[in-house]
LOGUVO-183595 format. One record per residue (C-alpha): chain; z, x, y; residue number from 1. Coordinates in Angstrom, 1 decimal. Layout:
! LOGUVO-183595
chaine:A; zz:Z; xx:X; yy:Y; num:NUM
...
END
This chain:
! LOGUVO-183595
chaine:A; zz:124.3; xx:71.9; yy:113.1; num:1
chaine:A; zz:120.8; xx:71.8; yy:111.5; num:2
chaine:A; zz:119.6; xx:74.5; yy:113.8; num:3
chaine:A; zz:122.5; xx:76.7; yy:112.8; num:4
chaine:A; zz:121.8; xx:76.1; yy:109.2; num:5
chaine:A; zz:118.1; xx:76.8; yy:109.7; num:6
chaine:A; zz:118.9; xx:80.0; yy:111.5; num:7
chaine:A; zz:121.2; xx:81.1; yy:108.6; num:8
chaine:A; zz:118.4; xx:80.4; yy:106.1; num:9
chaine:A; zz:115.9; xx:82.5; yy:108.1; num:10
chaine:A; zz:118.1; xx:85.6; yy:107.5; num:11
chaine:A; zz:117.8; xx:85.2; yy:103.8; num:12
chaine:A; zz:115.3; xx:87.3; yy:101.9; num:13
chaine:A; zz:114.4; xx:87.8; yy:98.3; num:14
chaine:A; zz:116.7; xx:90.8; yy:98.1; num:15
chaine:A; zz:119.6; xx:88.8; yy:99.6; num:16
chaine:A; zz:119.2; xx:86.1; yy:97.0; num:17
chaine:A; zz:118.9; xx:88.7; yy:94.2; num:18
chaine:A; zz:122.1; xx:90.4; yy:95.5; num:19
chaine:A; zz:124.0; xx:87.1; yy:95.4; num:20
chaine:A; zz:122.8; xx:86.3; yy:92.0; num:21
chaine:A; zz:123.8; xx:89.7; yy:90.6; num:22
chaine:A; zz:127.3; xx:89.4; yy:92.0; num:23
chaine:A; zz:127.6; xx:85.9; yy:90.6; num:24
chaine:A; zz:126.4; xx:87.1; yy:87.3; num:25
chaine:A; zz:129.0; xx:89.8; yy:87.2; num:26
chaine:A; zz:131.8; xx:87.4; yy:87.9; num:27
chaine:A; zz:130.4; xx:84.9; yy:85.4; num:28
chaine:A; zz:130.3; xx:87.6; yy:82.7; num:29
chaine:A; zz:133.8; xx:88.8; yy:83.5; num:30
chaine:A; zz:135.2; xx:85.2; yy:83.1; num:31
chaine:A; zz:133.1; xx:84.6; yy:80.0; num:32
chaine:A; zz:134.5; xx:87.6; yy:78.1; num:33
chaine:A; zz:138.1; xx:87.0; yy:79.0; num:34
chaine:A; zz:138.2; xx:83.2; yy:78.6; num:35
chaine:A; zz:140.8; xx:82.1; yy:76.0; num:36
chaine:A; zz:142.8; xx:85.4; yy:76.4; num:37
chaine:A; zz:146.0; xx:86.3; yy:78.2; num:38
chaine:A; zz:143.9; xx:88.2; yy:80.7; num:39
chaine:A; zz:142.8; xx:84.9; yy:82.3; num:40
chaine:A; zz:146.3; xx:84.3; yy:83.7; num:41
chaine:A; zz:146.7; xx:87.9; yy:84.8; num:42
chaine:A; zz:143.3; xx:87.9; yy:86.6; num:43
chaine:A; zz:144.0; xx:84.5; yy:88.2; num:44
chaine:A; zz:147.4; xx:85.6; yy:89.5; num:45
chaine:A; zz:145.9; xx:88.9; yy:90.8; num:46
chaine:A; zz:143.1; xx:87.1; yy:92.7; num:47
chaine:A; zz:145.5; xx:84.6; yy:94.1; num:48
chaine:A; zz:147.8; xx:87.2; yy:95.5; num:49
chaine:A; zz:145.0; xx:89.3; yy:97.0; num:50
chaine:A; zz:143.5; xx:86.2; yy:98.6; num:51
chaine:A; zz:146.9; xx:85.2; yy:100.2; num:52
chaine:A; zz:147.4; xx:88.8; yy:101.4; num:53
chaine:A; zz:143.9; xx:89.0; yy:103.0; num:54
chaine:A; zz:144.4; xx:85.5; yy:104.6; num:55
chaine:A; zz:147.8; xx:86.4; yy:106.0; num:56
chaine:A; zz:146.5; xx:89.7; yy:107.3; num:57
chaine:A; zz:143.6; xx:88.1; yy:109.1; num:58
chaine:A; zz:145.4; xx:85.1; yy:110.5; num:59
chaine:A; zz:148.6; xx:86.8; yy:111.8; num:60
chaine:A; zz:146.8; xx:90.1; yy:112.8; num:61
chaine:A; zz:149.2; xx:92.3; yy:110.7; num:62
chaine:A; zz:148.0; xx:95.7; yy:111.6; num:63
chaine:A; zz:150.3; xx:97.8; yy:109.3; num:64
chaine:A; zz:149.9; xx:95.3; yy:106.4; num:65
chaine:A; zz:146.2; xx:95.3; yy:106.9; num:66
chaine:A; zz:146.1; xx:99.1; yy:106.7; num:67
chaine:A; zz:148.3; xx:99.0; yy:103.5; num:68
chaine:A; zz:146.0; xx:96.4; yy:101.9; num:69
chaine:A; zz:142.8; xx:98.4; yy:102.7; num:70
chaine:A; zz:144.3; xx:101.5; yy:101.1; num:71
chaine:A; zz:145.5; xx:99.5; yy:98.0; num:72
chaine:A; zz:142.1; xx:98.0; yy:97.1; num:73
chaine:A; zz:140.6; xx:101.2; yy:95.8; num:74
chaine:A; zz:143.7; xx:101.7; yy:93.6; num:75
chaine:A; zz:143.3; xx:98.1; yy:92.4; num:76
chaine:A; zz:139.7; xx:98.8; yy:91.4; num:77
chaine:A; zz:140.9; xx:101.7; yy:89.3; num:78
chaine:A; zz:143.8; xx:99.7; yy:87.7; num:79
chaine:A; zz:141.6; xx:96.7; yy:86.7; num:80
chaine:A; zz:139.7; xx:98.6; yy:83.9; num:81
chaine:A; zz:143.1; xx:99.9; yy:82.6; num:82
chaine:A; zz:144.7; xx:96.5; yy:82.6; num:83
chaine:A; zz:141.8; xx:94.7; yy:81.0; num:84
chaine:A; zz:140.9; xx:97.6; yy:78.6; num:85
chaine:A; zz:141.1; xx:95.4; yy:75.4; num:86
chaine:A; zz:138.9; xx:92.7; yy:76.9; num:87
chaine:A; zz:136.3; xx:95.2; yy:78.2; num:88
chaine:A; zz:136.2; xx:97.0; yy:74.9; num:89
chaine:A; zz:135.7; xx:93.7; yy:73.1; num:90
chaine:A; zz:132.9; xx:92.7; yy:75.6; num:91
chaine:A; zz:131.1; xx:96.0; yy:74.9; num:92
chaine:A; zz:131.4; xx:95.5; yy:71.2; num:93
chaine:A; zz:130.0; xx:91.9; yy:71.4; num:94
chaine:A; zz:127.1; xx:93.2; yy:73.5; num:95
chaine:A; zz:126.4; xx:95.8; yy:70.7; num:96
chaine:A; zz:126.3; xx:93.2; yy:68.0; num:97
chaine:A; zz:122.9; xx:91.3; yy:68.2; num:98
chaine:A; zz:123.2; xx:87.6; yy:68.4; num:99
chaine:A; zz:127.0; xx:87.4; yy:68.9; num:100
chaine:A; zz:126.6; xx:86.0; yy:72.4; num:101
chaine:A; zz:125.2; xx:82.8; yy:70.8; num:102
chaine:A; zz:127.5; xx:80.0; yy:69.9; num:103
chaine:A; zz:128.8; xx:80.2; yy:66.3; num:104
chaine:A; zz:126.8; xx:77.6; yy:64.2; num:105
chaine:A; zz:128.8; xx:74.8; yy:62.7; num:106
chaine:A; zz:127.3; xx:75.6; yy:59.2; num:107
chaine:A; zz:128.7; xx:79.2; yy:59.4; num:108
chaine:A; zz:132.1; xx:78.0; yy:60.5; num:109
chaine:A; zz:132.2; xx:75.4; yy:57.7; num:110
chaine:A; zz:131.3; xx:78.0; yy:55.1; num:111
chaine:A; zz:133.9; xx:80.4; yy:56.4; num:112
chaine:A; zz:136.8; xx:77.9; yy:56.4; num:113
chaine:A; zz:135.7; xx:76.5; yy:53.0; num:114
chaine:A; zz:135.9; xx:80.0; yy:51.4; num:115
chaine:A; zz:139.3; xx:80.6; yy:53.0; num:116
chaine:A; zz:140.6; xx:77.2; yy:51.9; num:117
chaine:A; zz:139.4; xx:77.7; yy:48.3; num:118
chaine:A; zz:140.8; xx:81.2; yy:48.1; num:119
chaine:A; zz:144.2; xx:80.1; yy:49.5; num:120
chaine:A; zz:144.3; xx:77.3; yy:47.0; num:121
chaine:A; zz:143.6; xx:79.7; yy:44.1; num:122
chaine:A; zz:146.1; xx:82.3; yy:45.4; num:123
chaine:A; zz:148.7; xx:79.5; yy:45.6; num:124
chaine:A; zz:148.0; xx:78.4; yy:42.0; num:125
chaine:A; zz:148.4; xx:82.0; yy:40.8; num:126
chaine:A; zz:151.6; xx:82.6; yy:42.7; num:127
chaine:A; zz:150.1; xx:85.4; yy:45.0; num:128
chaine:A; zz:151.2; xx:85.7; yy:48.6; num:129
chaine:A; zz:148.6; xx:86.2; yy:51.3; num:130
chaine:A; zz:148.2; xx:86.4; yy:55.0; num:131
chaine:A; zz:144.7; xx:85.8; yy:56.4; num:132
chaine:A; zz:143.9; xx:85.9; yy:60.1; num:133
chaine:A; zz:140.8; xx:84.5; yy:61.8; num:134
chaine:A; zz:139.9; xx:86.3; yy:65.0; num:135
chaine:A; zz:139.3; xx:84.0; yy:68.0; num:136
chaine:A; zz:138.2; xx:84.9; yy:71.5; num:137
chaine:A; zz:141.0; xx:87.5; yy:71.8; num:138
chaine:A; zz:140.0; xx:90.8; yy:70.2; num:139
chaine:A; zz:142.3; xx:92.0; yy:67.4; num:140
chaine:A; zz:141.1; xx:95.6; yy:67.3; num:141
chaine:A; zz:144.5; xx:97.0; yy:68.0; num:142
chaine:A; zz:145.7; xx:95.4; yy:64.8; num:143
chaine:A; zz:142.5; xx:96.2; yy:62.8; num:144
chaine:A; zz:143.1; xx:99.8; yy:63.5; num:145
chaine:A; zz:146.5; xx:99.7; yy:61.6; num:146
chaine:A; zz:144.8; xx:98.6; yy:58.4; num:147
chaine:A; zz:142.0; xx:99.7; yy:56.1; num:148
chaine:A; zz:138.5; xx:99.0; yy:57.4; num:149
chaine:A; zz:136.3; xx:96.9; yy:54.9; num:150
chaine:A; zz:133.5; xx:95.3; yy:56.9; num:151
chaine:A; zz:132.6; xx:93.2; yy:53.9; num:152
chaine:A; zz:131.0; xx:89.8; yy:53.5; num:153
chaine:A; zz:133.6; xx:87.1; yy:53.2; num:154
chaine:A; zz:134.1; xx:85.6; yy:49.7; num:155
chaine:A; zz:136.9; xx:84.0; yy:47.8; num:156
chaine:A; zz:136.6; xx:86.7; yy:45.0; num:157
chaine:A; zz:137.2; xx:89.4; yy:47.6; num:158
chaine:A; zz:140.3; xx:87.7; yy:49.0; num:159
chaine:A; zz:141.7; xx:87.2; yy:45.5; num:160
chaine:A; zz:141.1; xx:90.9; yy:44.8; num:161
chaine:A; zz:142.8; xx:92.0; yy:48.0; num:162
chaine:A; zz:145.9; xx:89.9; yy:47.5; num:163
chaine:A; zz:146.3; xx:90.6; yy:43.8; num:164
chaine:A; zz:149.8; xx:91.8; yy:43.2; num:165
chaine:A; zz:148.8; xx:95.2; yy:41.9; num:166
chaine:A; zz:146.2; xx:95.7; yy:44.7; num:167
chaine:A; zz:146.9; xx:98.5; yy:47.2; num:168
chaine:A; zz:145.9; xx:96.3; yy:50.0; num:169
chaine:A; zz:147.9; xx:93.1; yy:49.3; num:170
chaine:A; zz:150.9; xx:94.1; yy:51.5; num:171
chaine:A; zz:149.5; xx:93.2; yy:54.9; num:172
chaine:A; zz:147.1; xx:90.9; yy:56.7; num:173
chaine:A; zz:143.4; xx:90.5; yy:56.2; num:174
chaine:A; zz:141.5; xx:90.0; yy:59.5; num:175
chaine:A; zz:138.3; xx:88.0; yy:59.5; num:176
chaine:A; zz:135.7; xx:88.1; yy:62.3; num:177
chaine:A; zz:133.1; xx:85.3; yy:61.9; num:178
chaine:A; zz:132.0; xx:85.6; yy:58.3; num:179
chaine:A; zz:133.1; xx:89.3; yy:57.8; num:180
chaine:A; zz:136.3; xx:90.7; yy:56.4; num:181
chaine:A; zz:136.9; xx:93.4; yy:58.9; num:182
chaine:A; zz:140.0; xx:95.0; yy:57.6; num:183
chaine:A; zz:142.9; xx:94.5; yy:55.1; num:184
chaine:A; zz:146.5; xx:95.7; yy:55.0; num:185
chaine:A; zz:146.9; xx:95.2; yy:58.7; num:186
chaine:A; zz:150.3; xx:95.3; yy:60.4; num:187
chaine:A; zz:151.1; xx:92.3; yy:62.7; num:188
chaine:A; zz:153.9; xx:91.7; yy:65.2; num:189
chaine:A; zz:156.7; xx:89.5; yy:64.0; num:190
chaine:A; zz:157.7; xx:86.4; yy:66.0; num:191
chaine:A; zz:160.9; xx:86.8; yy:67.9; num:192
chaine:A; zz:161.4; xx:83.1; yy:68.6; num:193
chaine:A; zz:165.0; xx:82.0; yy:68.1; num:194
chaine:A; zz:164.0; xx:78.6; yy:66.9; num:195
chaine:A; zz:162.4; xx:79.6; yy:63.6; num:196
chaine:A; zz:163.5; xx:78.1; yy:60.3; num:197
chaine:A; zz:165.7; xx:80.5; yy:58.4; num:198
chaine:A; zz:163.7; xx:80.1; yy:55.2; num:199
chaine:A; zz:160.6; xx:81.6; yy:56.8; num:200
chaine:A; zz:159.6; xx:85.0; yy:55.3; num:201
chaine:A; zz:157.9; xx:88.1; yy:56.8; num:202
chaine:A; zz:154.4; xx:86.7; yy:56.3; num:203
chaine:A; zz:155.2; xx:83.5; yy:58.2; num:204
chaine:A; zz:156.9; xx:85.4; yy:61.0; num:205
chaine:A; zz:153.9; xx:87.7; yy:61.3; num:206
chaine:A; zz:151.5; xx:84.7; yy:61.3; num:207
chaine:A; zz:153.5; xx:83.2; yy:64.2; num:208
chaine:A; zz:153.7; xx:86.5; yy:65.9; num:209
chaine:A; zz:150.0; xx:87.1; yy:66.0; num:210
chaine:A; zz:149.3; xx:83.5; yy:67.2; num:211
chaine:A; zz:151.9; xx:83.7; yy:69.9; num:212
chaine:A; zz:150.1; xx:86.6; yy:71.6; num:213
chaine:A; zz:146.5; xx:85.7; yy:70.8; num:214
chaine:A; zz:144.3; xx:82.7; yy:70.0; num:215
chaine:A; zz:143.9; xx:83.7; yy:66.4; num:216
chaine:A; zz:144.4; xx:81.4; yy:63.4; num:217
chaine:A; zz:146.6; xx:82.6; yy:60.6; num:218
chaine:A; zz:146.7; xx:81.2; yy:57.0; num:219
chaine:A; zz:149.8; xx:82.0; yy:55.0; num:220
chaine:A; zz:150.3; xx:81.6; yy:51.2; num:221
chaine:A; zz:153.9; xx:81.8; yy:50.3; num:222
chaine:A; zz:154.7; xx:84.0; yy:47.3; num:223
chaine:A; zz:158.1; xx:82.4; yy:46.8; num:224
chaine:A; zz:157.2; xx:78.7; yy:46.7; num:225
chaine:A; zz:153.4; xx:78.8; yy:46.4; num:226
chaine:A; zz:152.9; xx:76.7; yy:49.6; num:227
chaine:A; zz:150.1; xx:77.0; yy:52.1; num:228
chaine:A; zz:150.7; xx:77.1; yy:55.9; num:229
chaine:A; zz:148.6; xx:77.5; yy:59.0; num:230
chaine:A; zz:149.8; xx:79.1; yy:62.3; num:231
chaine:A; zz:148.1; xx:78.6; yy:65.6; num:232
chaine:A; zz:149.3; xx:78.9; yy:69.2; num:233
chaine:A; zz:152.8; xx:79.8; yy:68.0; num:234
chaine:A; zz:153.1; xx:76.7; yy:65.9; num:235
chaine:A; zz:153.2; xx:76.3; yy:62.1; num:236
chaine:A; zz:151.8; xx:73.6; yy:59.8; num:237
chaine:A; zz:153.3; xx:73.9; yy:56.3; num:238
chaine:A; zz:152.7; xx:72.4; yy:52.9; num:239
chaine:A; zz:149.0; xx:71.9; yy:53.1; num:240
chaine:A; zz:146.7; xx:71.2; yy:50.2; num:241
chaine:A; zz:143.1; xx:72.6; yy:50.0; num:242
chaine:A; zz:141.5; xx:69.6; yy:51.6; num:243
chaine:A; zz:144.0; xx:69.4; yy:54.5; num:244
chaine:A; zz:143.6; xx:73.2; yy:55.0; num:245
chaine:A; zz:139.9; xx:72.9; yy:55.1; num:246
chaine:A; zz:139.8; xx:70.2; yy:57.7; num:247
chaine:A; zz:142.4; xx:71.8; yy:59.9; num:248
chaine:A; zz:140.8; xx:75.2; yy:59.9; num:249
chaine:A; zz:137.4; xx:73.7; yy:60.7; num:250
chaine:A; zz:138.8; xx:71.9; yy:63.7; num:251
chaine:A; zz:140.7; xx:74.9; yy:65.0; num:252
chaine:A; zz:137.8; xx:77.3; yy:64.3; num:253
chaine:A; zz:135.5; xx:75.5; yy:66.7; num:254
chaine:A; zz:134.8; xx:77.1; yy:70.1; num:255
chaine:A; zz:136.3; xx:74.0; yy:71.8; num:256
chaine:A; zz:139.5; xx:74.0; yy:69.6; num:257
chaine:A; zz:142.8; xx:73.2; yy:71.3; num:258
chaine:A; zz:146.3; xx:72.2; yy:70.5; num:259
chaine:A; zz:145.3; xx:68.6; yy:70.2; num:260
chaine:A; zz:143.7; xx:69.3; yy:66.9; num:261
chaine:A; zz:147.2; xx:69.4; yy:65.4; num:262
chaine:A; zz:147.2; xx:65.6; yy:65.8; num:263
chaine:A; zz:146.9; xx:63.8; yy:62.5; num:264
chaine:A; zz:149.1; xx:66.4; yy:60.7; num:265
chaine:A; zz:152.1; xx:66.1; yy:63.1; num:266
chaine:A; zz:154.4; xx:65.0; yy:60.3; num:267
chaine:A; zz:154.0; xx:68.5; yy:58.8; num:268
chaine:A; zz:154.4; xx:70.5; yy:62.1; num:269
chaine:A; zz:157.3; xx:72.9; yy:62.1; num:270
chaine:A; zz:158.1; xx:75.1; yy:65.1; num:271
END
């Protein structure tokens, strides 16, 4: 056993180690950029099916199936960039922004959610409706392209100006990436869930729709009853005050956020 292992090690060279490290780095980068997105399930399922197919072909000596599998792999390599196009585009954009591969600092997250909570509270007091979306790991470029690009520093004054009733940008969603307002007047998909409350308006349905298909967080200020709500993972927390909104957003905005952060406000959870 030891002699076999020693013989195996003797065949390793610096180039072999470098080759293995490069392949491992590529796979690590792939999983890093698609974590927290719908592409994870798709990639996991694809790899599982390919593994089973290769295993069955080798064990049972399926000549025709092995031929079909060998001819299908090149087509699969072409299909992967097409299937994962949004994730690949987001990865290249993140590589092009210096420092974005670093973990978001807690101070920046706290400042971002504090500004949003304060702006939402002021919008509620003034009777203005609003829909604010915080981008997560899933890129929202497809929805950003439907709006007006701003790329402005996040501030409560800017959000108040955007959602002022006479503003040309108030009818739509504002999308925030880190501490930047990327775009305004963005169109979002509406939730098609049959279990929604009948009193939910278009903003609430759009907030649920974007959080059902991505890991984004959506803040909604109702123009009808001046209440504040947060949508995440297809769930909605309603009737929040500024303090509750601040705390909930801060928890959800962390890289390790999960559904468990809804705990503590479960009395206000509405599907």
